[in-house]
C-alpha positions as CSV (number, residue, x, y, z in Angstrom):
1,X,0.0,0.0,0.0
2,X,1.5,3.3,-1.1
3,X,0.6,6.4,0.8
4,X,1.4,9.9,-0.6
5,X,1.2,13.0,1.6
6,X,1.5,16.4,-0.2
7,X,0.9,20.0,1.0
8,X,0.1,21.4,-2.5
9,X,-0.3,25.0,-1.5
10,X,-3.6,25.3,-3.5
11,X,-1.5,24.8,-6.6
12,X,-0.2,28.3,-6.3
13,X,3.4,27.4,-6.9
14,X,6.7,28.9,-5.7
15,X,9.5,31.1,-6.8
16,X,9.7,34.8,-7.9
17,X,6.5,34.7,-9.8
18,X,4.6,33.7,-6.7
19,X,5.8,36.9,-5.0
20,X,5.1,39.3,-7.9
21,X,3.9,42.0,-8.0
22,X,3.6,41.8,-4.2
23,X,4.7,39.2,-1.6
24,X,2.5,36.1,-1.5
25,X,0.3,37.5,-4.3
26,X,0.5,34.1,-5.9
27,X,-2.3,33.0,-3.7
28,X,-4.6,35.3,-5.7
29,X,-3.5,34.1,-9.2
30,X,-4.9,31.3,-11.3
31,X,-3.3,28.0,-10.4
32,X,-4.3,25.8,-13.3
33,X,-0.9,25.2,-14.9
34,X,0.9,24.3,-11.8
35,X,-2.0,22.2,-10.6
36,X,-1.8,20.2,-13.8
37,X,1.9,19.4,-13.0
38,X,0.9,18.3,-9.5
39,X,-1.8,16.0,-10.9
40,X,0.7,14.5,-13.4
41,X,3.2,13.9,-10.5
42,X,0.5,12.2,-8.4
43,X,-0.5,10.0,-11.3
44,X,3.1,8.9,-11.9
45,X,3.5,8.2,-8.2
46,X,0.8,5.5,-8.3
47,X,-0.3,5.9,-4.7
48,X,-3.2,3.9,-3.3
49,X,-3.9,6.7,-0.7
50,X,-3.2,10.4,-1.2
51,X,-3.4,12.9,1.7
52,X,-3.7,16.4,0.4
53,X,-3.1,19.5,2.5
54,X,-4.0,23.0,1.3
55,X,-6.5,22.1,-1.4
56,X,-8.8,24.6,-3.1
57,X,-12.5,23.4,-3.2
58,X,-13.5,25.8,-5.9
59,X,-12.5,29.5,-5.8
60,X,-11.8,31.8,-8.7
61,X,-8.2,30.8,-8.8
62,X,-9.2,27.3,-9.9
63,X,-12.0,28.4,-12.2
64,X,-14.5,27.4,-9.5
65,X,-13.4,23.8,-9.8
66,X,-12.7,21.6,-6.7
67,X,-9.1,20.5,-7.0
68,X,-9.7,17.3,-5.1
69,X,-12.8,16.3,-7.1
70,X,-11.1,17.1,-10.4
71,X,-8.0,15.1,-9.4
72,X,-10.1,12.1,-8.2
73,X,-12.1,12.1,-11.4
74,X,-9.0,12.2,-13.7
75,X,-7.0,9.6,-11.8
76,X,-9.8,7.2,-10.7
77,X,-9.9,7.9,-7.0
78,X,-12.6,8.2,-4.4
79,X,-12.3,11.4,-2.3
80,X,-13.4,13.4,0.7
81,X,-12.7,17.1,1.2
82,X,-13.6,19.7,3.8
83,X,-12.8,23.3,4.7
84,X,-10.0,23.5,7.3
85,X,-11.8,26.2,9.2
86,X,-14.4,25.9,11.9
87,X,-18.0,25.8,10.6
88,X,-19.6,29.2,10.4
89,X,-16.4,30.9,11.3
90,X,-15.2,34.2,9.8
91,X,-12.6,32.5,7.7
92,X,-15.1,30.1,6.2
93,X,-17.3,33.1,5.1
94,X,-14.5,35.0,3.3
95,X,-14.1,34.4,-0.5
96,X,-11.1,32.2,-1.4
97,X,-10.3,31.5,2.3
98,X,-13.6,29.6,2.6
99,X,-12.5,27.3,-0.2
100,X,-9.3,26.3,1.5
101,X,-9.3,22.8,2.9
102,X,-7.7,19.4,3.1
103,X,-8.6,16.1,1.3
104,X,-8.1,12.4,1.1
105,X,-8.1,10.4,-2.1
106,X,-8.3,6.6,-2.1
107,X,-8.3,3.9,-4.8
108,X,-10.4,1.7,-2.4
109,X,-13.9,2.5,-1.4
110,X,-14.0,5.0,1.5
111,X,-16.3,3.0,3.8
112,X,-17.0,5.9,6.1
113,X,-15.6,9.3,7.0
114,X,-16.0,12.0,9.6
115,X,-14.8,15.5,10.1
116,X,-13.6,16.6,13.5
117,X,-12.7,20.2,14.5
118,X,-10.2,21.3,17.1
119,X,-11.3,23.7,19.8
120,X,-8.3,26.0,19.3
121,X,-6.5,27.6,16.3
122,X,-7.5,28.9,12.9
123,X,-6.9,25.7,11.1
124,X,-9.0,23.1,12.9
125,X,-10.0,20.3,10.6
126,X,-9.2,16.6,11.2
127,X,-10.3,14.3,8.4
128,X,-11.0,10.7,9.5
129,X,-11.7,8.1,6.8
130,X,-11.8,4.4,6.9
131,X,-11.1,1.9,4.1
132,X,-11.1,-1.8,4.3
133,X,-7.4,-1.9,5.2
134,X,-6.7,1.2,7.3
135,X,-8.1,4.3,9.1
136,X,-6.5,7.5,8.0
137,X,-6.4,10.9,9.7
138,X,-5.3,14.1,7.8
139,X,-4.4,17.2,9.7
140,X,-2.9,20.7,9.3
141,X,-1.9,22.0,12.7
142,X,-1.7,25.5,14.0
143,X,1.3,27.8,13.5
144,X,1.1,28.8,17.2
145,X,2.9,26.5,19.7
146,X,0.3,26.7,22.4
147,X,-2.5,25.9,20.0
148,X,-0.5,23.0,18.5
149,X,-0.1,21.4,21.8
150,X,-3.8,21.6,22.6
151,X,-4.6,20.3,19.1
152,X,-2.2,17.3,19.7
153,X,-3.9,16.5,22.9
154,X,-7.3,16.5,21.2
155,X,-5.9,14.5,18.3
156,X,-4.8,11.8,20.7
157,X,-8.3,11.5,22.0
158,X,-9.7,11.1,18.5
159,X,-7.1,8.7,17.2
160,X,-7.1,6.3,20.2
161,X,-10.7,5.4,19.3
162,X,-9.7,3.9,16.0
163,X,-9.3,0.1,15.7
164,X,-6.8,-1.7,13.5
165,X,-4.1,-0.1,11.3
166,X,-3.9,3.7,11.5
167,X,-2.1,6.4,9.6
168,X,-2.0,10.0,10.9
169,X,-0.5,12.3,8.3
170,X,-0.3,16.0,7.5
171,X,1.5,19.3,8.0
172,X,2.2,19.4,11.7
173,X,4.0,22.8,11.7
174,X,6.3,21.7,14.5
175,X,8.4,24.8,14.2
176,X,10.3,24.0,17.4
177,X,11.4,20.6,16.2
178,X,10.1,17.0,16.3
179,X,10.4,17.0,20.1
180,X,7.0,18.6,20.0
181,X,5.6,15.3,19.0
182,X,7.3,13.1,21.7
183,X,4.3,13.0,24.1
184,X,1.8,12.5,21.3
185,X,3.8,9.6,19.9
186,X,4.4,8.0,23.3
187,X,0.6,8.3,24.2
188,X,-0.6,6.9,20.9
189,X,2.1,4.4,20.2
190,X,2.4,5.7,16.6
191,X,5.7,5.8,14.8
192,X,7.1,8.1,12.2
193,X,7.7,6.6,8.7
194,X,10.5,9.1,8.3
195,X,12.9,7.4,10.6
196,X,15.9,9.5,9.4
197,X,14.1,12.8,10.0
198,X,14.5,14.0,6.4
199,X,13.3,17.6,5.9
200,X,10.6,18.5,3.5
201,X,10.4,22.3,3.7
202,X,11.1,24.4,1.8
203,X,11.0,22.2,-1.2
204,X,13.8,23.9,-3.2
205,X,16.3,23.4,-0.3
206,X,14.7,21.5,2.6
207,X,15.9,22.3,6.1
208,X,12.8,21.6,8.3
209,X,10.7,18.5,9.0
210,X,7.1,19.9,9.1
211,X,5.3,17.1,7.2
212,X,4.8,13.7,8.9
213,X,3.4,10.3,8.1
214,X,2.8,8.5,11.4
215,X,1.6,4.9,11.6
216,X,0.5,2.2,14.1
217,X,2.4,-0.9,14.9
218,X,0.2,-3.0,12.6
219,X,1.9,-1.4,9.6
220,X,5.5,-1.9,8.6
221,X,7.4,0.6,6.4
222,X,8.9,-1.0,3.3
223,X,10.2,2.2,1.7
224,X,10.1,5.9,2.4
225,X,11.2,8.8,0.2
226,X,10.8,12.5,-0.3
227,X,10.8,13.2,-4.1
228,X,12.6,16.4,-5.1
229,X,9.7,18.1,-6.9
230,X,9.1,21.8,-6.4
231,X,5.5,22.4,-7.4
232,X,4.7,23.6,-3.9
233,X,6.7,25.1,-1.0
234,X,6.5,21.6,0.6
235,X,8.0,18.5,-0.9
236,X,5.8,15.4,-1.0
237,X,6.3,12.3,1.2
238,X,5.9,8.8,-0.2
239,X,5.7,5.7,2.0
240,X,5.1,2.0,1.0
241,X,3.4,0.0,3.8
242,X,2.7,-3.6,4.4
243,X,0.8,-5.3,7.2
244,X,3.1,-6.7,9.9
245,X,3.3,-10.4,9.9
246,X,1.6,-10.8,13.3
247,X,-1.3,-8.6,12.4
248,X,-1.8,-10.2,9.0
249,X,-1.9,-13.7,10.7
250,X,-4.4,-12.4,13.2
251,X,-6.6,-10.9,10.5
252,X,-6.5,-14.1,8.5
253,X,-7.5,-16.2,11.5
254,X,-10.3,-13.8,12.3
255,X,-11.7,-14.2,8.8
256,X,-11.5,-17.9,9.1
257,X,-13.4,-17.9,12.4
258,X,-16.1,-15.6,10.9
259,X,-16.6,-18.1,8.0
């Protein structure tokens, strides 16, 4: 099972053009060309599950098209998408901002999904989705340390209810370093697929590890990589998983008992 995590920055791109004529003005430009490059990369990657952070659900910069829906239709995925802001909040009512969200794409059927919202921070969304093989959580944590710690505490309470193999992935914004995640990892028993702590931001010359793919013990990492593509300010993370031998045996025995 291949999992791809990518903060695509709404397809807005990077470089000098993004900051002309004013800093960060790229967020207000059409993103079609760069988005097409992102879709092509994801297609070539061949992932079974794709966690997308910073996705446009249909503002003027995408020609009023939902990036996740368009990508899912082109590549043959199922998908869920939601605004990252609290429902009925100021940010959700503002044009363009209200279209900013996160998404999950899956080749398998998404059997059920649920949207959770943190109590603190501007970005509050947690996507929870379950396929036949795994439960996935997609997050984009706060830029503020205090809010991040509160969000991690709440995320622990959400994740601990999931049964079977679990993946928790997203842009964690741990600006103070991965030590911010130590208590969360200890409490949940999750492990980082990026065992060498490779950086993913900024994509043109990575120095910081902000993006994470965390997994439960039922999953074993076969391969992990950070492709050197620069379609966003974040580089993508790609991880190949397989079920651990013990869990696979237990699952097979359970199916035999049920028969």
